[in-house]
N, C-alpha and C positions, 0 to 999 in steps of 0.2 A: 687441976681441974680442966677437963676437956673443953675446948671452945665450942660454943653453940652457934651453928651456922644455918641460916635459912637460904635455900636455893630455889628460885622460881624457875618454871619451865623444866622441872626435873624429870619429867616422864619421857622426854625425847631428846635426841641430838646432843648439842653442847651441854645443856643443863643436866641431862642424865649422866653423861661422862664426868662432868665436874663433881656432881653429887657423889658418885661412886668413888672417884679418886680421893676426895676429901674424907669420906667415911673410912676408907682404908688407912688413912693417916691417923685415925683414932679420934676424930672430931665427932661431936654429936650433930648429926645432919638431919634437918627437917626439909623434906622435898616437897615443893608445892606444885600442884597441877590440877587439871579439871577432870581428867578421865579416871573414874573410880577403879577400873581394872588395872590400868597402868600404875596408878598410885599404890595399889596393894602389892604389885610386883616389886616395888622398891624395898619392901621389907626384907626380901631375900638378899638384898645388898647391904643390909644393916642401916637402912635409911628409914626415918620415921615419916610416913606420908601425911600430908596435910592438904585439905581441899583449898584451892586458891584459884580464883578467877579474877583477873585484873580488870574486868569490866563490871565486876560486882563488888562494891566497896564493903558490903557486909561480910563477905568471905575474908577480906583482908583484915578487918577488925577482929573477927573471930580467930583467925590464924595467929596473929600477933599476941592476942590476949592468952590464947591457949599455951603458946610457947613460954610466955613470961610467967604464967601461973605455975608451969611445970619446972622451968629452969631458972627463973628469976634473973635471966640475962639473955642478951643476944649479942654475940661478939662480931658477927659478920653477916651482911646481907649480900647475896650474889644474885643479881637480876639478869637471868638468862632468857626469860620468856619474851617472845616477840615473833613477828612473822612479816613476810613481804607480800605486798599486793601491787602488782605492776599494771599499768594501763595508761593510755593517753590522758592528759589532764582533764579534757572535756568529756571523756567517756566514763571515768570512774565516778560513781555516785557519791554525793556528800555523806550519805549514810556509811558507806564503806570507808571513806576518808576519816570520818570521826571514829569509827571502830578501830582503824589502824593506829590513830593517835591515842585512843583509850588504852590499847594493849601496849604499844611501844613506848609511850611517854606518861600519859596521865595516871594510869593505874600504878605504874612504877613510882611515880612521884607521890601518890597517896601512901604507898607502902613505906617509902622513905620517911615521910612525915610521921607515920605511926611509930616507927622504930627509933627515930632520932632522940626523943626524950629519954629513952632508956640508955642509949649510948652516951648521951651527955651526962647522965647520972653516973655512969660507970667511968666517965672521962676516958673512954677508949672505944674503938670500933673500926670496922672496915666496911665500906660500901663499894661494891664492884659492879659496874654497869657494863653489860655486854652491848656495845654499839656495833660498829661495822666500819670497814674501810669506806663504806657508803655514807659515812658521816663526814668524810673528807673529800669526796668526789661524787659526781652524779653520772649514772649510766642511762642509756636510752630507755625511755618509757617508764622510768622509775621515780618520777617526781614526788609522789606522795610518800612512798617508802623512804626516800632520801630526806624528805622534809622532816620525818619523825626522827631520823638518826642525826641529822644536823642539829635538831632541837635538843636531842639527848646529849650531844657533845657540849652544847652551851650550858645546859642544865647541870651537867656533871662538873664542868669547870667552875661554875658559880658555887655549887655545893661544896666543892673542895676548899675554896677560899673561906666560905662562911663557917665551916665546921673545924677548920684547922685549930682554932683556939681551944676546942674541946677534946683534942686528942683523937679526932676521927680522921681516918685516911680515906680518900676517894680515888679510885682508879677506873680507867676506861679500857675495856678490851675491844680492839678493832680488828675483827677477823677479816681475812680475805675470802677466797673461794673455799668453802668447807663442804665435805661430802655429807650432806643432810638432805631432807626433803624440801628445804627452803626454796631451792631453785625451781623445782617442779611445781610447787604451789604458786610461786610468783609467775611462772610461765603460763600456767592454766588460767590465772586471773587475767593475764594480758590478753590471751586469746578470747576468753569469754567476754571481756569488756569491749573488745574491738570488733567483734563480729557484726558485719553489716554496716560498718562505718567507713569513713574515708581513710582510716588508719589500718584497716584490716590486713592489707597486703604486707605492709612493713612490720606490723605487729606479729603476724604469723611467722614471717622470716626470723624475727628476733627471738620469738618464743622457741622456735625449732633449734636455734643456736644455743639458747639457754639449756634446753633439755639435753642436747648433745653434750654440752659441757658438764652438766651435773650427772650424766650417765658415764662419763669417762673416768679414768683413773688418775687424772691430773690433780684433782682437788685434794686438799689436806684432810686428814682424819680429824674428827671432832676432838680426839684425845690431845691434839696439838694445842687447841684452845683451852682444854681442861688444865693442861700443864701451866699455861700462862695464868689462869685463874688461881691455881695452887700457889704460884709464885707471889701473886698479889696478896694472897691470904697469909702466907708464911714469912715474907720478907719483912725485916725490921723497918726498912724504908722503901715501901712499894713505889713503883713508877706511877706517874700520872697517866701514862698511856702505854699500852702493849699492842703494837701493830704487828700482826702475825698471821701466817697462813698464806696459801697460794695466791700470788699476784699482789699481795697487799702493799709491800714496800715499793716495788717498782712502779706500780700504778699511781700511788700517792706521790712518788717522786716525779713521775712524768707529768702529773697534773700541776705540780708546783713550778715546773720549768717550761712547759709547752705554752705557746700562745693559745688562748682560749678557743679560737675557732678551729685550730688544728686538733686540739683534744676533743672537741665536739665531733669532728669528722671521724676520729678514731673510735669514739664510743658508738657512733651510728654504724660503723663497719663491723665491729666485733660484737655488737648487741649488748 
């Protein structure tokens, strides 16, 4: 019997690549997303589209119930949905802060809570949360984004310990620089939130550096992260963490050995 896997954020970037890769391995893949046209396009890849908005609990309940009614099981949940919103702490509205937490943490947590009873009943399951190297270190003007990813790391660690007794494995994927729209979106948020403020000059410089980086060929292809997700799904004993992608391992290592003020200076310089 093919494993049944729900992938969130399946219409773009890492989520899309992971859903396609897992579908090619013969699994039954449900791809979650908000955009109706992009969802329908998943059918051509052998993926079953499902409407999923992490800020709308009703869509989460409906999606999980639909899958269980049809398949009677969910073997893995791959949480890829998320976004980055950069800006100086005092410039980002609390409405935007809450939205980022809703997408990157609270919606994910609601989905996990909906699926856990079935996985406990099966006494098996995999939960794979896509975090970031940004859950292990903090970059310039990224306070609220990093706060969501640090929280996701703690959430995942606790979840792994709690669910071990039920045969459920929890893994964290920690991408470095990946060639997606993430950096452009984060940079646009940074410039918009800083316009006309005391942070505008520094924010504009940082945003331009981010856009240059995400326009370059230095960053890793999303397929690199999809392969790590595939390993976490297929391994008999998946790792707790997969730190992978451009800059991830060296930057996390530097953060662990450098004096804090030196690392702060480095982050301000490289944006």
